[in-house]
BADOTOR-478443 format. One line per 5 residues: number of its first residue (from 1); their letters; for each residue x, z, y of N, C-alpha, C, O. Coordinates in steps of 0.001 Angstrom, whole numbers, padded with zeros to 6 digits. Layout:
<pts>
NUM	A	X:Z:Y:X:Z:Y:X:Z:Y:X:Z:Y | ...
</pts>
This chain:
<pts>
1	MPKDA	200929:099978:-120867:200997:100443:-122230:201542:101865:-122223:202428:102172:-121425 | 201041:102737:-123084:201539:104098:-123118:203021:104130:-123453:203581:103142:-123929 | 203647:105263:-123204:205077:105378:-123456:205389:105487:-124935:206552:105374:-125322 | 204372:105708:-125784:204591:105765:-127231:205062:104406:-127721:204846:103385:-127069 | 205702:104409:-128870:206034:103148:-129506:204718:102471:-129884:203790:103144:-130333
6	PPRWD	204623:101153:-129710:203360:100474:-130000:202780:100780:-131384:201566:100950:-131494 | 203596:100859:-132452:202984:101161:-133747:202227:102498:-133754:201191:102618:-134409 | 202725:103472:-133049:202040:104759:-132974:200721:104600:-132224:199693:105120:-132656 | 200748:103893:-131119:199532:103654:-130352:198524:102896:-131211:197336:103220:-131222 | 199006:101888:-131930:198132:101080:-132781:197446:101937:-133839:196238:101823:-134049
11	RRMQQ	198214:102795:-134505:197631:103651:-135546:196611:104612:-134957:195536:104818:-135519 | 196962:105196:-133815:196014:106118:-133173:194741:105399:-132747:193639:105925:-132907 | 194897:104212:-132213:193728:103441:-131791:192846:103137:-132998:191626:103281:-132925 | 193443:102725:-134093:192673:102439:-135296:191918:103686:-135764:190750:103600:-136142 | 192576:104828:-135739:191925:106078:-136148:190761:106412:-135222:189695:106817:-135685
16	RLARG	190957:106248:-133942:189887:106527:-132977:188706:105591:-133184:187554:106020:-133113 | 188979:104329:-133436:187907:103376:-133699:187173:103732:-134987:185947:103652:-135049 | 187919:104123:-136008:187310:104499:-137282:186399:105719:-137121:185401:105845:-137832 | 186736:106611:-136195:185889:107786:-135922:184688:107426:-135052:183824:108268:-134809 | 184630:106180:-134583:183501:105741:-133777:183594:106135:-132313:182568:106285:-131648
21	EAAAL	184798:106305:-131804:184976:106667:-130396:184748:105446:-129506:185567:104528:-129459 | 183633:105459:-128813:183314:104338:-127918:184385:104180:-126843:184670:103061:-126415 | 184981:105287:-126402:186033:105215:-125381:187232:104421:-125896:187902:103738:-125121 | 187505:104506:-127195:188613:103751:-127783:188333:102253:-127696:189219:101464:-127368 | 187090:101870:-127994:186739:100458:-127894:186873:099990:-126449:187359:098888:-126194
26	GELYD	186447:100815:-125514:186583:100459:-124106:188033:100284:-123704:188372:099352:-122973 | 188891:101174:-124176:190322:101086:-123879:190921:099828:-124495:191703:099125:-123854 | 190549:099547:-125745:191047:098353:-126423:190568:097093:-125690:191330:096145:-125496 | 189308:097104:-125293:188741:095968:-124566:189482:095762:-123245:189855:094639:-122908 | 189694:096841:-122504:190401:096728:-121225:191790:096138:-121415:192262:095372:-120575
31	RFASL	192437:096487:-122501:193797:096041:-122744:193867:094595:-123235:194771:093856:-122846 | 192921:094182:-124086:193072:092893:-124766:191978:091858:-124488:192068:090740:-124995 | 190964:092185:-123711:189866:091227:-123479:190358:089949:-122817:189927:088857:-123188 | 191247:090068:-121850:191722:088844:-121185:192537:087988:-122147:192490:086761:-122066 | 193276:088606:-123046:194023:087865:-124063:193058:087112:-124976:193232:085917:-125218
36	VHSLA	192053:087803:-125478:191081:087193:-126384:190357:086039:-125680:190224:084945:-126229 | 189898:086303:-124471:189163:085271:-123736:190055:084063:-123459:189615:082925:-123623 | 191288:084290:-123047:192155:083151:-122722:192504:082338:-123959:192575:081111:-123890 | 192726:083008:-125096:192997:082261:-126333:191781:081424:-126722:191912:080247:-127057 | 190601:082036:-126676:189383:081308:-127040:189136:080153:-126073:188754:079059:-126489
41	HRVLD	189353:080400:-124788:189139:079339:-123798:190140:078213:-123990:189795:077043:-123828 | 191367:078550:-124331:192394:077526:-124535:192016:076611:-125689:192260:075406:-125633 | 191422:077175:-126734:191020:076368:-127885:189748:075589:-127581:189669:074395:-127873 | 188746:076252:-126996:187414:075670:-126850:187164:074971:-125518:186273:074127:-125418 | 187943:075316:-124497:187767:074757:-123154:186334:074932:-122665:185729:074012:-122115
46	DDEAA	185800:076151:-122882:184414:076437:-122517:184303:077937:-122249:184528:078752:-123143 | 183954:078295:-121005:183865:079713:-120636:182804:080467:-121430:183051:081581:-121892 | 181637:079876:-121590:180569:080558:-122326:180950:080784:-123776:180706:081859:-124323 | 181542:079787:-124396:181976:079937:-125787:183082:080990:-125886:183105:081774:-126835 | 183988:081014:-124922:185056:082028:-124919:184463:083425:-124735:184944:084385:-125337
51	DRITR	183424:083545:-123909:182736:084832:-123751:182131:085283:-125074:182236:086453:-125443 | 181493:084348:-125794:180891:084691:-127084:181950:085122:-128086:181767:086100:-128811 | 183056:084393:-128123:184147:084749:-129041:184661:086142:-128701:184912:086945:-129599 | 184817:086434:-127426:185308:087751:-127005:184371:088847:-127502:184822:089854:-128047 | 183074:088652:-127314:182103:089653:-127803:182181:089784:-129317:182154:090896:-129844
56	EVFGY	182278:088667:-130018:182320:088693:-131481:183573:089405:-131992:183506:090191:-132937 | 184698:089128:-131369:185945:089753:-131816:185887:091264:-131629:186240:092013:-132540 | 185447:091717:-130463:185402:093158:-130248:184294:093819:-131064:184411:094986:-131437 | 183228:093085:-131341:182209:093596:-132258:182764:093772:-133654:182495:094770:-134323 | 183547:092787:-134092:184173:092867:-135412:185144:094047:-135473:185141:094805:-136443
61	VWEHP	185968:094201:-134449:186932:095312:-134414:186196:096646:-134479:186627:097563:-135178 | 185092:096753:-133753:184312:097992:-133738:183720:098295:-135120:183720:099439:-135573 | 183219:097251:-135773:182574:097433:-137069:183567:097531:-138229:183240:098092:-139275 | 184768:096993:-138054:185739:096946:-139154:187137:097394:-138728:188094:096644:-138924 | 187288:098579:-138156:188626:099000:-137730:189595:099137:-138904:190811:099058:-138728
66	DAYEP	189051:099343:-140092:189891:099472:-141281:190492:098140:-141721:191393:098122:-142559 | 190012:097027:-141173:190570:095718:-141505:191966:095530:-140907:192729:094673:-141354 | 192290:096329:-139902:193614:096247:-139285:194637:096958:-140164:194420:098094:-140586 | 195735:096295:-140433:196841:096854:-141218:198074:096965:-140332:198718:095952:-140057 | 198422:098167:-139876:199587:098315:-138987:200880:097736:-139568:201740:097271:-138819
71	KDGSM	201022:097762:-140882:202257:097245:-141483:202384:095725:-141335:203474:095171:-141473 | 201257:095055:-141052:201284:093601:-140905:201582:093139:-139491:201808:091951:-139265 | 201587:094057:-138537:201866:093672:-137160:201121:094561:-136190:200420:095493:-136584 | 201283:094258:-134922:200673:095083:-133879:199173:094810:-133784:198678:093783:-134247 | 198476:095743:-133181:197045:095560:-132952:196824:094368:-132032:195853:093629:-132200
76	RSWVA	197701:094174:-131075:197593:093019:-130177:197622:091726:-130975:196817:090825:-130738 | 198551:091635:-131924:198646:090436:-132757:197414:090268:-133628:196932:089151:-133816 | 196899:091374:-134161:195704:091313:-135001:194510:090803:-134199:193790:089907:-134639 | 194312:091379:-133031:193187:090971:-132184:193352:089500:-131781:192378:088746:-131781 | 194566:089095:-131441:194812:087694:-131084:194559:086773:-132268:194020:085680:-132099
81	TLAHR	194941:087202:-133453:194705:086411:-134661:193210:086249:-134911:192744:085159:-135242 | 192463:087336:-134750:191005:087256:-134909:190406:086262:-133913:189573:085431:-134277 | 190835:086357:-132662:190312:085474:-131618:190669:084019:-131910:189824:083129:-131811 | 191903:083795:-132264:192363:082434:-132534:191604:081839:-133718:191113:080712:-133649 | 191513:082598:-134790:190837:082098:-135982:189368:081786:-135684:188856:080743:-136088
86	QAVQR	188702:082690:-134980:187286:082484:-134668:187103:081271:-133756:186176:080486:-133955 | 187959:081112:-132776:187850:079978:-131858:188109:078655:-132576:187408:077672:-132335 | 189100:078624:-133447:189397:077392:-134194:188230:077060:-135116:187840:075898:-135231 | 187671:078072:-135774:186512:077816:-136634:185336:077273:-135820:184655:076343:-136251 | 185100:077860:-134639:183997:077408:-133793:184242:075974:-133326:183314:075165:-133323
91	LWQSE	185468:075645:-132934:185787:074284:-132507:185568:073310:-133657:184978:072244:-133482 | 186045:073686:-134817:185907:072827:-135991:184430:072566:-136277:184035:071425:-136517 | 183616:073620:-136252:182182:073479:-136529:181491:072603:-135492:180717:071712:-135842 | 181770:072855:-134221:181072:072083:-133175:181514:070629:-133180:180692:069733:-132987 | 182781:070385:-133394:183267:069005:-133416:182784:068272:-134666:182472:067083:-134603
96	AASLA	182718:068966:-135792:182210:068338:-137020:180733:067999:-136857:180294:066933:-137290 | 179958:068896:-136237:178541:068627:-135992:178371:067446:-135051:177499:066602:-135260 | 179196:067382:-134024:179143:066274:-133079:179494:064956:-133767:178857:063933:-133520 | 180499:064986:-134623:180906:063795:-135366:179780:063345:-136290:179483:062154:-136382 | 179159:064295:-136968:178068:063952:-137882:176871:063376:-137120:176233:062428:-137579
101	ASGEG	176576:063950:-135967:175424:063494:-135189:175641:062113:-134583:174735:061280:-134583 | 176832:061876:-134071:177082:060610:-133372:177597:059518:-134297:177377:058332:-134052 | 178278:059919:-135353:178861:058928:-136241:180089:058262:-135646:180689:057381:-136263 | 180463:058690:-134440:181635:058114:-133777:182843:058986:-134048:182757:060212:-133979 | 183957:058368:-134352:185178:059110:-134624:185379:059291:-136115:184534:058926:-136933
106	TTEEL	186507:059857:-136434:186856:060068:-137833:187242:061527:-138057:187503:062272:-137113 | 187271:061905:-139303:187700:063280:-139608:189165:063477:-139239:189576:064589:-138909 | 189957:062409:-139293:191359:062513:-138901:191478:062823:-137411:192312:063632:-137006 | 190632:062172:-136590:190626:062451:-135152:190184:063889:-134890:190732:064574:-134026 | 189194:064330:-135641:188720:065705:-135520:189836:066682:-135860:190062:067654:-135139
111	ERKVR	190521:066423:-136943:191612:067306:-137346:192719:067327:-136297:193261:068391:-135997 | 193064:066162:-135730:194100:066126:-134690:193677:066924:-133463:194487:067650:-132887 | 192416:066798:-133059:191926:067534:-131891:192000:069035:-132125:192456:069779:-131257 | 191560:069478:-133279:191594:070907:-133605:193038:071395:-133693:193357:072482:-133212 | 193898:070608:-134297:195315:070985:-134430:195971:071128:-133051:196717:072077:-132810
116	RASAA	195686:070173:-132144:196262:070242:-130790:195781:071484:-130047:196583:072194:-129440 | 194487:071746:-130090:193934:072916:-129397:194487:074207:-129982:194799:075146:-129250 | 194606:074249:-131291:195119:075435:-131966:196585:075681:-131611:196976:076810:-131314 | 197390:074625:-131641:198814:074768:-131318:199004:075160:-129856:199888:075959:-129546 | 198199:074616:-128957:198310:074969:-127539:197985:076442:-127327:198666:077122:-126559
121	ARADY	196960:076936:-127994:196602:078355:-127862:197699:079242:-128425:198029:080271:-127835 | 198268:078852:-129564:199365:079645:-130147:200580:079637:-129220:201238:080664:-129053 | 200881:078486:-128619:202021:078406:-127703:201804:079324:-126499:202725:080023:-126075 | 200590:079322:-125950:200285:080231:-124834:200495:081679:-125243:201081:082464:-124497 | 200016:082032:-126428:200155:083405:-126914:201636:083759:-127099:202068:084850:-126729
126	IVTSM	202391:082851:-127658:203819:083104:-127882:204527:083339:-126555:205319:084274:-126429 | 204247:082502:-125571:204898:082653:-124268:204534:083987:-123629:205405:084674:-123096 | 203251:084363:-123676:202862:085629:-123049:203358:086834:-123831:203442:087933:-123282 | 203685:086647:-125099:204153:087761:-125936:205669:087934:-125926:206174:089000:-126277 | 206384:086906:-125532:207846:087004:-125610:208384:087928:-124513:207758:088098:-123466
131	PAPLR	209537:088512:-124766:210141:089393:-123761:210340:088674:-122431:210594:087470:-122392 | 210220:089423:-121357:210301:088860:-120009:211571:088037:-119765:211479:086985:-119133 | 212758:088464:-120238:213958:087641:-119989:213871:086241:-120607:214321:085266:-120007 | 213291:086146:-121807:213141:084824:-122431:212120:083990:-121665:212343:082809:-121398 | 211003:084615:-121317:209948:083916:-120582:210468:083418:-119235:210172:082292:-118834
136	AALEL	211238:084246:-118536:211773:083853:-117228:212703:082646:-117360:212656:081725:-116545 | 213543:082659:-118388:214457:081534:-118600:213681:080255:-118892:214000:079199:-118345 | 212669:080339:-119747:211871:079153:-120068:211106:078648:-118855:211011:077440:-118635 | 210565:079561:-118071:209824:079142:-116878:210726:078430:-115885:210322:077436:-115282 | 211933:078925:-115711:212874:078246:-114811:213226:076852:-115337:213245:075877:-114586
141	AYFQR	213501:076781:-116632:213896:075501:-117214:212741:074502:-117224:212943:073320:-116950 | 211543:074965:-117536:210416:074051:-117680:209738:073735:-116347:209609:072567:-115977 | 209307:074765:-115630:208528:074530:-114416:209390:074139:-113225:208953:073364:-112375 | 210606:074663:-113154:211458:074340:-112011:212558:073359:-112382:213432:073061:-111568 | 212516:072860:-113607:213449:071831:-114084:214915:072223:-113901:215738:071400:-113501
146	RDYRQ	215233:073475:-114194:216609:073960:-114099:217316:073725:-115426:216719:073870:-116492 | 218604:073359:-115352:219388:073312:-116578:219910:074717:-116861:219645:075640:-116091 | 220643:074887:-117949:221076:076236:-118326:222034:076843:-117300:222051:078061:-117124 | 222832:076012:-116621:223744:076553:-115598:222958:077094:-114407:223239:078189:-113919 | 221970:076324:-113938:221140:076764:-112818:220299:077979:-113215:220104:078896:-112418
151	TAADL	219807:077974:-114444:219029:079112:-114947:219883:080365:-114952:219429:081435:-114546 | 221127:080235:-115412:222045:081379:-115437:222261:081914:-114026:222220:083124:-113803 | 222489:081017:-113080:222720:081443:-111698:221474:082121:-111123:221578:083154:-110462 | 220301:081542:-111374:219052:082107:-110855:218759:083485:-111447:218237:084368:-110766 | 219101:083655:-112718:218820:084933:-113394:219954:085944:-113249:219788:087122:-113563
156	GVTED	221109:085475:-112770:222247:086379:-112626:222858:086773:-113962:223317:087901:-114139 | 222859:085820:-114910:223446:086065:-116227:224506:085002:-116497:224633:084027:-115756 | 225252:085208:-117555:226259:084214:-117918:225582:082956:-118456:224421:082984:-118865 | 226330:081854:-118446:225786:080613:-118984:225485:080749:-120474:224490:080213:-120962 | 226347:081467:-121195:226096:081687:-122619:224791:082455:-122828:224015:082135:-123730
161	EARRR	224552:083465:-121995:223321:084242:-122109:222111:083382:-121770:221074:083500:-122423 | 222221:082528:-120769:221116:081636:-120412:220814:080677:-121562:219650:080457:-121895 | 221849:080110:-122165:221649:079216:-123321:220997:079963:-124472:220103:079434:-125133 | 221444:081199:-124717:220884:081998:-125807:219398:082253:-125563:218583:082106:-126473 | 219048:082634:-124337:217639:082905:-124017:216788:081651:-124161:215692:081698:-124719
166	LRLGL	217289:080543:-123664:216533:079295:-123774:216374:078877:-125233:215288:078473:-125648 | 217440:078971:-126002:217388:078592:-127411:216387:079463:-128173:215564:078953:-128933 | 216466:080777:-127966:215556:081685:-128654:214109:081459:-128216:213201:081450:-129047 | 213898:081279:-126931:212547:081005:-126443:211974:079730:-127035:210808:079695:-127429 | 212784:078686:-127102:212332:077425:-127687:212099:077555:-129191:211177:076944:-129730
171	QLLST	212922:078340:-129865:212702:078577:-131290:211362:079275:-131522:210616:078929:-132438 | 211073:080262:-130676:209781:080943:-130797:208630:079973:-130550:207645:079972:-131289 | 208754:079150:-129517:207700:078182:-129220:207519:077151:-130327:206407:076678:-130561 | 208600:076804:-131004:208493:075798:-132065:207616:076273:-133213:207124:075454:-133989 | 207411:077579:-133334:206562:078085:-134409:205081:077848:-134131:204256:078059:-135020
176	ANTRP	204726:077423:-132941:203314:077199:-132598:202691:076120:-133472:201481:076140:-133696 | 203473:075195:-133963:202932:074111:-134784:203052:074357:-136275:202782:073455:-137068 | 203450:075556:-136676:203689:075796:-138092:202557:076522:-138795:202657:076794:-139992 | 201477:076844:-138084:200373:077586:-138684:199277:076624:-139115:199148:075542:-138543 | 198487:077000:-140114:197414:076118:-140579:196331:075918:-139526:196145:076761:-138648
181	VDGSS	195627:074810:-139617:194577:074463:-138668:193232:075063:-139062:192375:075268:-138203 | 193040:075342:-140321:191714:075688:-140809:191231:077060:-140411:190188:077507:-140888 | 191970:077746:-139542:191529:079055:-139101:191985:080149:-140045:191635:081315:-139857 | 192761:079792:-141059:193211:080848:-141962:194203:081726:-141240:194772:081338:-140219 | 194401:082889:-141767:195209:083877:-141051:196308:084396:-141946:196295:084170:-143156
186	PPGYG	197267:085097:-141347:198353:085632:-142140:197864:086727:-143077:196759:087241:-142901 | 198677:087094:-144078:198285:088141:-145023:197853:089393:-144281:198433:089768:-143262 | 196829:090024:-144811:196352:091279:-144212:195338:091075:-143115:194711:092036:-142671 | 195161:089851:-142668:194218:089587:-141590:193083:088703:-142089:192432:088017:-141301 | 192852:088719:-143367:191812:087895:-143943:190430:088430:-143646:190276:089476:-143015
191	GAL	189460:087730:-144088:188082:088154:-143898:187438:087418:-142759:188095:087061:-141781 | 186174:087195:-142884:185444:086470:-141850:184979:087407:-140764:184782:088602:-140984 | 184811:086848:-139602:184227:087611:-138501:182728:087571:-138610:182033:088153:-137778
</pts>
């Protein structure tokens, strides 16, 4: 990431996209394509569908750079929101079509499946977006089954600091289940792809 503050980079990127600078789209793609693809894949569990979502999201960004509102958050968050919303909508459509065709299952089961996939993708995004110290503490506690004392020793911080990092990281992760399932987005990120 450039040494500029992200909001400055975001505004400049939006201006470059609005001027139709293909190099800006390439730079944005290089920076966020793996994020978009991984979010879409996490929701859809399908590489081809994730590829399509990635193309659609960057096509939308290219055609509608003015849809981004810097005051509502970073460009990274906006692009991730677009990807997440599009992937959830695609999952909902494909699963609803499958349910209608087969007659097996219920709309409640469909809603639970979409909700689980959506929450898992949001949790992945939250973990990759959180500051490295919080992520490191959570990884030690979760993947290596360390308690806060062992985490503190491994990270070279006080036990209070380890508890604080774990608590904050878990609080951030708990927000993964608080967003709507229907693909709706936060204020300022409305509009269809």
